[in-house]
N, C-alpha and C positions, 0 to 999 in steps of 0.2 A: 504493500500499499504506499502511496506517495506521502512523503513528508510534507508538512505545511510549507508553502512558499515563503522564502525569506528574501524579498526583493528590497535591496537597499539603494536608495536614490534620493535626490532632493525632495521629490514628492512621493511619498510612500502610500498614503491612504487609498484604499480601494476606490476606484471610480474618479480619482483626481486626474485632470488633464496632465499628460506628460510635459516636461519642459523641453524647449527647443532653443537653438541658436541660429541666427539668421545669416544667410549668405550662400551663394552658389560657388563652390570650389574654394571657399575660405580655408584658412589654416586655423582649425579650432583647438581649444583645450578645455577639458572638463574632467572633474573628479567627483566621485560619489562619497569619498571619505577625505577629510581635510589632510593635506600634505601627501596624498598618495601620488601625485604627479611630480616627478623629478623636475627641477628647474635648472636650465643652463646646460643640460646634457640629456642624452637619450638612454644610455645604458650604464647606470651606476654599478659599482661593484656589488652593493646590496641596496635593494629597493625597500622603501617604507612598507610596514605591515607584512614583510616577508613575501612580497609580490614578485613575480617574474616579468621581466621586460621582454617584449616580443614585437617584431615589426610585421605588419600586414602590408604587402606591396601590391598596388593595383596596376602598376606599369613596370617595365624593365628598369633595373637599377640606373641604367645609363640613358634613360629617356630624357629629352630636353627638359630643362628645369621648369619651363612654363607648362609642360604636360606631365611632369613627374608627379605621381600620386602615391602616397604611403601614409600609414598611420602607426604610431607607436602605442602599444597597448600594455597596460600594467595589470596583470591578472593573477588570480589565485593559483592556477596551474597553467603551464604552457600548453599550447594546443596539442602537442604530441600525446599528452595524457587524455585528450578527448578523441583519440583515434586508436583503434585496435584492429584486429583482423577483420577484413571486409567480406561480406557475402553478397554476391550479385542477386538482385531481386528484379521482378518484373513490375513495371508501372505501365500498364498497357495503353493508356490513352495519352500519355505525355511523349510526343515524338520529337526527333531532332532531324535536321537536314544533314545529308541528303536523304529524303524520304519520298521517293518516286515510285508509286504503285502503278504497274502497267495496266491495271484494270480500272484506274480512275482517270477521268478526263479533267484536266485542270484548265484547258482552254475554254473560256467562256466567261459570261457575266453571271455572277451568282449572288443570291441573297438568302439569308437564313432568318427565321423567326427567333424570338427570345428562347433561351434554354430554361429547362426546369430540372431541379434535382430529383423530382419524382419520389420524394420520401427516402432517398438513399442517405446513409451515413457517409459523409464525404469530408475529409479534411483537406488542407492546402495541397498535399501531394496527390491523394487519390481523387480529388475533385478537379484536377486540371485536365482540360480537353483541348488537344491541339487541333487547330483548324488548317493552318498552312505552314509551310516551312520553305526556306530559300537559302542557297549557298551551301556551306559545308561547316558543321560544327568542328570538325577536326582541324581544319585550317583557319578557324576563327574568323570567318567571313559570313555575312548573311544574318538571318534572323528566323524566328518562328512566332506565330501568333496563336494565342490560346484564349479560351474562356475558362474562368475558374468558377467552380460551384462549391461553396463551403457551408456545411450544416453542423459541423462540430469542431471544437478546438483540438489542437495538437496537445496531448498530455504526456509530458516527459518524452516528447519526440521533437527532433530538431532536424534541420535541413540546411544544406548549402549547395550552390551550383559552382562547379569549377569551370563550367562551360561559358558562363554568360552573366550579364547584369540583367535584372528584370525591371521593366517599367510597368507598374501596376495601375490600372484605371478602374476604380470601383464604379459600379452601376446601381447596385442595390445592397443594403445591409451595411454593417460596420465591422471592421476587423482591426486587430491589434498585432503589430509586429514586435515581438520581444527579440531584439537583436543583441549581439555581443557589445554593441556600442551604445545601446540605449533603446528606448521604447518609442514607436511611432503608431499613433492611432490614425485610421484612414477611413473615410466615408465618401459617398458620391460627391462629385464636383471637386475632388482632390486627386492627386496622383502621388506615387512614391517610386523612388528608384532604390533597389536593393542591390549593392555591389556584388561582383563576382567574388566568391570565396568567403563571404560573410555568413556566419552561422546564425540561425534564427528559428523561432517557432511562431505559428500564427494562432491567435486566439479569436474566437468568434464573440464579438460584443453584442451584435444585434443581427439576427438572421432569419432565414437563410441569406447568405451573401453571394453576390454574383458580380462579375466584372471581367475585365479584359486584361491580358498580359502581352507585352511585346518582349520577347526574349532576344536580346542583342548579343550575338556572338562576337562582334567586331569591336572597333574602337568605341570608347565610352561615349555616352551622351554628353553633349555640351550645348551651351547657348549658341544660337546661330549668329553669324556676323550680320550686323544691322546695315552695313553699307551706308548709303546716303541718309537712311533714316536717322542715324546718329546714336546718341548715348541712351535714349529713353524709349519707352513703350515696348510693345510685345511683352516678353517675360523678363521682369527686372530681377537682378541677382538677389536683392534683399528679401524678396518674397519666398525664397527657398529656405527650408528649415531642417537643420540636423538635430538629432536628439542629444540631450545631456546624458552623461554617464549613468549607468544603472547596472547592477549585477545581481546574480542569484548565487548564494552559497548553500547548496543543497546536495546532500549525499544520498542519491536515489538512482536506481537503475534506470538508465535512459538509452535511447537509440538516436544515432545520427545517420541520416540518409544523405548520400552524396550523389549528385549528378555529374558524371565525368565522361566526356567524349560520347554523349548521348546515351550512356548506360547508367543504371542506378545500382548503388551498392549501399549496404547498411552495416553499421558496426554498433556494438553494445558497450556502454561505459557505465561507470558507477557514480556519476555526478552530473550536475547541470554544466554544460559547456559555456553558459553565458556568465562568465566570471571575470569580466574586465571591470576593474574598480576605477580606473582612470585612463584616459587616452588623450593624445594630441595628434593632429595631422589633417590631411585634406582628402582622405579616402574614407567616406562615410555614407551611410544611408541618408536620404533627404526626402522631404515631402514638400508639396506645392499646391496651393489653392488655385484651381483653374479660374475662379472668379476674380483673381488678381491679374489675369491676363488682359493686357490693353491692346485691342486689335487696331490695326492701321489699315486704311482703305482709300479708295478713290473718292475725292471730294468734288469732282467736276464731271468726268465722263469715263466710260469703259470699266471693265471689271478686271482687276489685277489677277495675276496667277495665284493659285491657292497657296503657294509657298510663302506668300505674305503673312500667313497665319501660323507659321512654324514656331512651336514652343521650344522644342529640343531637336538637335540633329546629331547623328552619329556619323562621323566622316568615313569616307572610303579610301582616301589617299588620292582620288581623282577630284580635283577641285570642282566644287559646285554639284557634284553627283554623290548623293549620300548613300551610305550603307542602309541607314534608316532616317526618316524624318517623322517626328510626331507633330501633327498638324491639328489645330483646334478650330472648330466653327462654332462660335458662341454668339450670344445676343450682340447686336450692333446696329447702328444706324445705316440706312441705305439712302443715298442722296444724289447719285450720279444721274446726269441728264442724258436724255436720248440714248439710253443704255439698257441692254438686256441684262438685268441684274443678277439672276441666279447663275451658277456655274454654267459656262458654255459647253457645247458639244466638243469632244476632243478625243484623240489617241495620244498616249503617253509612253515614253520609254521606261518610266517608273511603273510599278504595280502598286495598286491602292487597295488596302483593306480598311473599310470604314465601320465604325460602331456608333450606335446612338445611345447617349447617356440619358437624355430626357428630351421631351418635346417633339417638334416636327422639323425635319430637315427640308429646307426650301426647295431643293431640286427633286425631292421624292416625297411629296406630301402624303402619299398613300402607301401602306404596306411596310414602311421602314420604322418599326416600332421601337420604343426604348428597350434596350437589351439585344436588339437585332444587329446583324452584321451583313455587309455586302463586300463583294470582291470584284474588282475590275483589273484583270491581269494586263501585263505589258502589251502595248500596241493593240489593245482591243478597244473599239469605240464605245463611248458611253456619254451620258449627259441627262438632261431633264426628261421626265416623261411628258406625255401630251398635255395633262392638266397644268403642269408647271410651265411648260412652254407657252401654251395659249394664255394663261393668266398673266405671265410676265410680259408677253408681247403686246397685250392690249390693255394693261392697267394704266391708270392715270399716274404719271411720274411725279410724285411729291415726296418730301422727306417722310421716311417710313421706318419705324422701329421694328427690326426683325427680333421678335421676343420669344421667350419660352422655348429656347432651342440650345442644345449643346451636343455636338457630335464631334468625332475625331477621325484621324486617318493615320494608320501605320503605312508609310510609303517606302518602298525600297527599290533600289536599281535592279534587283534580281527578280526573275519570275517566281511567283509564289505557287507552290504545288500543294494541292489539296491532300489531306490525309484520308484514309479510308473512313474514319469517323465522320469527317466533314461531308464526304460524298454519299454515305450510306446510312448513318445513324442520326446525325444532327438534323434539326427541323428545316430542311431545305425547301425553299419556295420554288417549286418546279415551274411556276408560271411567271417568274420574275422577268425573263427575257421578253415576255409578251407586253411589257409596259411601253415598249417603243413601237409595237405593231400598228397602232392606229394614228401614228404621226402622218399628217396629210401633206400632200404636194400642194404648195402655195405659189408655184412658179408662174409668173405672168411676164411675157416678153415685152409688154408695153413700156417704152422709156418713161421713167419717172414713177412707175407704179410700185408701191411697197406692199 
């Protein structure tokens, strides 16, 4: 039977909001016990409280200084004590690239209705459902997109991914990430990034919980370059929050599951691995409130590219072509004159997976429900359905608030391949392709005729 939890942090009482520190990519320092954090050096001969010093590196040691990410942890036991002999296990619905099923057709425009847990007992690991994958997890390029369904907390169960960082986008319910570096509470209209290699468990605060995950195999997410926009708007660094130090000092049989090269392994240990009493560095989990995103748009005419709404980008090494872009379509004012205001029809070298957090998406007012997903793969045409086209083409153009809407896009330079689950088990809308069937021919060769 589990021992009572002994969580020591600045905010201890159950139900109290965890503490956070502001800034994207900042060099933070935090301690849960006074004096636990060494000053002026990283690895003293003896640490306070009998702690061990250990570095967690998110980049190569020799990465350029402006890209180098690492955190020094001062913990009750070194991580090697939280790792024993590993046994390979099967996590059937969590897939990694390359995952190309010859019996699945990924070429097409697809849309899925919201998922339901259907009364199943699902935690963060067993409730993960991979929809698409792209690139190659073994060469650390590309990504995978998932839906998570959580109906129960992880009890004395912990997880980390050696393959990827996870961008988590809640859509329903509330969850709590107990990580080595502190606690993050997450709810709809917020996102979190859980770094590669960081150990954590997920607690269900209010459920069932449902949301979306972008698993990034490649370079870490960063804020996009604003170019001529300048220093402000879009996502501002101060609105990202890292957790304050927290730790668990518990002697209890626990399991740690590791995702490594697309495979899952489990080890059993005799204590909680969340034992970091103090830490400093710039490699840490973060959360961000999407309501803080300040969109920028056209104030006279035309509709900018959707890249104007990029919140985070994961570079590919090829300038301007991302491994992943995370793009947000939220409430905003539409004021452009003589302009078709919804997204225009297009084909794109990038492949686009969209999810609806809440409300109505302006290009698809019918059928794209909150919790739903659509996929428009690379170089496949897509755009507004007939109702959206006719409405936007004939509406009176005046200042209009696009309200009660929040959807997002995981966009990647790679083609996204459907999993067998996405093609055969998920609630696929077989009639989605029909939404463009009744688009009419309006051509009239008379000069000056619109």
